[in-house]
N, C-alpha and C positions, 0 to 999 in steps of 0.2 A: 701788890699794885692791883687794884680794881683795873680789868678791862673796860675802855669807854665802848658802848655800844653805838655802830655807825647809823647817826641820819642824813636823810636826806628829803629836801625839798623842791618841786618843779613850780616855776611861775610861770605867769600867761601875762603877757601884758601888748595892750593895743595902742600905739603912740598916739592914735589920732581918735580914739574913744572917748576921751575927756576921763575917764577912771583909771584907779590905782592897779597896779599889778595885782593878780590873784594868784591863790593857792591852788595850784590843780592836781599835785599829787605831793603826798608827804608820807613819810613812815620812818620805823625802825628797823636795824637788821636786816634781816633777809630783803624785807620790801624795800628798805635803801636802797641795800645794792642792785634791785632789780630797776629801780627808778635811774639809778647812775648808769647801770648797764645800757636802758630802755635810750636815755639821752645821748650816751656816747656812741650807737648804732644810728642815730638819726641825725649825727652831726653837730647835734645842739651843745653850745658851750658849757661845762662844767666848772663851777668857781666853789671854792674848798673854804668854808668859814663855819667851824662847827658853834661858835656863838649865836651866829644866825640862824643857823641851821635847827637849830635847839628853838628859836622864839617861833619859828615859820612851822614847825611841825605841832606847835601847839593851836593853831588855827584853824579852823574849820575850810575843808573843802570847797573852793568856790567864792571863799571868804576874802574880800580887799585887805592888802593889807594896811596895819593901822597906822596911822600917823606917825607916830613915835619910830617906826621902821623905813620912812620913807629915806632919809638920808643914806643909810646903810645899802638898801636897795637900789638905790639911785646908783649909788659909786659903783655896784656890780653891773648897773645897767648900760655904764657909760663905759666901762671896760669892755663889753661883748658887743656894744655898739660899734666901739670904735675897731674893734677885730674885726666884723663884720665889712667894715669899710675900706679896712687892710686888704681883705679877702677878694673885696671887686676889682681893687686896683690890680691884684695880680692877675 
């Protein structure tokens, strides 16, 4: 069986900017591992979704996500924002 290569993408989103989330880092293999490690070290939540990562890695850096990915990314952001609110209450 062929081993799947690790993928990772990092998004930036500013709620009040009016723009869509942007890809600020993306990579495969060792670069993907470094992206995940940097996020974990910085306390940034990490969400695992191989299909979404595959689509995001195909975008250019600093490119806003396309409309077709809004629903998937919104779901991820909703989970992250709820975690942030929960942590604020602790």
